[in-house]
C-alpha positions as CSV (number, residue, x, y, z in Angstrom):
1,X,0.0,0.0,0.0
2,X,1.4,3.4,-1.0
3,X,0.2,4.9,2.3
4,X,3.1,3.2,4.0
5,X,6.1,4.0,1.8
6,X,8.6,2.5,4.2
7,X,6.6,-0.7,4.5
8,X,6.1,0.1,8.2
9,X,4.9,2.8,10.5
10,X,6.9,4.6,13.2
11,X,4.7,5.6,16.1
12,X,6.2,7.9,18.7
13,X,5.0,8.4,22.2
14,X,5.3,12.2,22.6
15,X,6.6,13.9,25.8
16,X,3.0,14.6,26.8
17,X,2.1,10.9,27.0
18,X,2.4,9.4,30.5
19,X,5.7,7.9,31.3
20,X,4.4,4.5,32.2
21,X,4.9,1.1,30.9
22,X,1.3,0.0,31.6
23,X,0.0,3.0,29.4
24,X,2.4,2.2,26.6
25,X,1.5,-1.6,26.8
26,X,-2.3,-0.7,26.4
27,X,-1.5,1.3,23.3
28,X,0.7,-1.4,21.8
29,X,-1.9,-4.1,22.5
30,X,-4.5,-2.0,20.8
31,X,-2.4,-1.9,17.6
32,X,-1.8,-5.6,17.8
33,X,-5.5,-6.2,18.2
34,X,-5.9,-5.5,14.4
35,X,-5.0,-8.5,12.2
36,X,-2.3,-8.3,9.7
37,X,-4.8,-8.9,7.0
38,X,-6.4,-5.5,7.4
39,X,-3.6,-3.6,5.9
40,X,-2.0,-3.0,9.3
41,X,1.6,-2.1,8.8
42,X,4.3,-3.3,11.2
43,X,4.6,-0.5,13.7
44,X,7.7,0.4,15.6
45,X,7.0,2.2,18.8
46,X,9.4,4.6,20.4
47,X,9.7,7.5,22.8
48,X,9.9,11.0,21.2
49,X,12.3,13.6,22.8
50,X,9.9,16.3,22.1
51,X,6.2,17.1,21.5
52,X,4.8,18.5,18.2
53,X,1.6,19.7,17.1
54,X,-0.9,16.9,16.5
55,X,-3.1,19.1,14.3
56,X,-0.5,19.4,11.5
57,X,0.7,16.8,9.2
58,X,4.2,15.5,10.0
59,X,6.9,14.5,7.4
60,X,9.1,11.5,7.1
61,X,6.5,8.9,8.4
62,X,6.3,10.6,11.8
63,X,3.2,9.4,13.6
64,X,2.4,10.2,17.2
65,X,0.4,9.2,20.2
66,X,-0.4,12.3,22.3
67,X,-1.9,12.8,25.7
68,X,-3.5,16.2,25.4
69,X,-6.8,17.9,26.4
70,X,-9.3,18.0,23.5
71,X,-11.6,20.9,22.6
72,X,-14.5,18.7,23.5
73,X,-13.9,17.3,27.0
74,X,-16.5,14.6,26.4
75,X,-14.6,13.0,23.6
76,X,-12.3,10.2,24.6
77,X,-9.9,10.5,21.8
78,X,-9.4,11.7,18.2
79,X,-7.3,10.7,15.3
80,X,-5.9,13.3,12.8
81,X,-4.7,12.0,9.6
82,X,-3.6,13.7,6.4
83,X,-1.7,13.0,3.2
84,X,0.1,16.3,2.7
85,X,3.4,14.5,2.0
86,X,1.9,11.8,-0.2
87,X,1.3,9.2,2.5
88,X,-0.5,9.1,5.8
89,X,0.6,11.1,8.7
90,X,-1.4,10.0,11.8
91,X,-1.6,11.5,15.3
92,X,-3.7,9.8,17.8
93,X,-4.7,12.1,20.7
94,X,-5.9,10.5,24.0
95,X,-8.0,13.2,25.9
96,X,-6.1,14.0,29.2
97,X,-9.4,15.4,30.6
98,X,-10.9,11.9,30.9
99,X,-10.3,9.3,33.8
100,X,-8.7,6.3,32.2
101,X,-8.6,2.6,32.9
102,X,-5.2,1.3,31.9
103,X,-5.6,-2.2,33.6
104,X,-6.6,-5.4,32.0
105,X,-9.7,-5.4,34.2
106,X,-13.1,-3.6,33.6
107,X,-12.9,0.2,34.1
108,X,-14.3,1.8,37.2
109,X,-17.6,3.5,37.3
110,X,-16.2,6.9,36.0
111,X,-13.4,5.5,33.9
112,X,-13.0,5.0,30.0
113,X,-11.2,1.9,28.9
114,X,-7.8,3.0,27.2
115,X,-7.2,-0.2,25.2
116,X,-10.7,-0.3,23.6
117,X,-10.5,3.3,22.7
118,X,-7.1,3.0,21.3
119,X,-8.1,0.0,19.3
120,X,-10.9,2.1,17.7
121,X,-8.3,5.0,17.0
122,X,-5.9,2.6,15.4
123,X,-8.8,1.6,13.1
124,X,-8.8,5.2,11.8
125,X,-5.0,5.3,11.7
126,X,-4.9,2.3,9.4
127,X,-7.4,3.8,7.0
128,X,-11.0,3.8,8.3
129,X,-11.9,7.3,7.1
130,X,-15.6,6.6,6.4
131,X,-18.5,7.1,8.8
132,X,-18.6,5.1,12.1
133,X,-21.0,2.2,12.0
134,X,-23.7,4.0,13.9
135,X,-23.6,6.9,11.5
136,X,-23.9,4.8,8.2
137,X,-27.3,3.6,6.7
138,X,-27.8,-0.1,7.1
139,X,-25.0,-0.4,9.6
140,X,-24.5,-3.1,12.3
141,X,-26.0,-2.4,15.8
142,X,-23.9,-0.2,18.0
143,X,-26.3,-0.3,21.0
144,X,-25.1,-3.3,23.0
145,X,-21.8,-2.7,24.6
146,X,-20.7,-6.4,24.7
147,X,-21.4,-7.0,21.0
148,X,-20.8,-3.7,19.4
149,X,-18.5,-3.3,16.4
150,X,-15.2,-1.6,17.2
151,X,-15.7,1.2,14.8
152,X,-19.0,2.5,16.5
153,X,-18.6,6.1,17.6
154,X,-19.8,6.0,21.3
155,X,-17.6,5.5,24.2
156,X,-19.3,4.1,27.4
157,X,-18.0,5.3,30.7
158,X,-17.6,2.6,33.3
159,X,-18.1,-0.3,30.8
160,X,-15.6,-2.5,29.0
161,X,-16.0,-2.1,25.2
162,X,-14.7,-4.5,22.6
163,X,-10.9,-4.5,22.7
164,X,-10.5,-6.4,19.5
165,X,-12.1,-5.6,16.0
166,X,-15.2,-7.5,15.4
167,X,-15.8,-9.6,12.2
168,X,-17.7,-6.8,10.4
169,X,-14.8,-4.3,11.2
170,X,-12.2,-6.7,9.9
171,X,-14.1,-7.5,6.7
172,X,-14.6,-3.8,6.0
173,X,-11.0,-3.1,6.4
174,X,-10.0,-6.1,4.2
175,X,-12.2,-4.8,1.5
176,X,-10.5,-1.4,1.7
177,X,-7.1,-3.0,1.2
């Protein structure tokens, strides 16, 4: 795929991201949750020595994971992608205004599950640029938390969402690649 000119993707944890192995593990697991067949490139994670703007395209396959407040404090995360340099530059922003569950257990009553949200955001990073399932005509159900597709838009506080892409998510990504 021409979106990944180097055959892989470098993903940098910027200096705003919590310096915790548990946080980094949840992000790396979210990437690994997408099967290789979906066009997921090999990703090499590293720690960036600086922070850069997540709202601008970055050259040289520079992709970042940021921990920063979003303009809408109710949003869990956002992915910014662009092709200004002829390939995707992706910045995943985890909203620092939310209370995050970074454990392998279900989130507490006021927490949002980091791994399930990051799995959803990696779906965008790998090329899901159409509507979320609950915003598309004839889409799968997004109401039931336990069976919802990964690419539904809603985030539920205090509930464990799907941490791995569901069958419909994978088939849609496979068709795109």
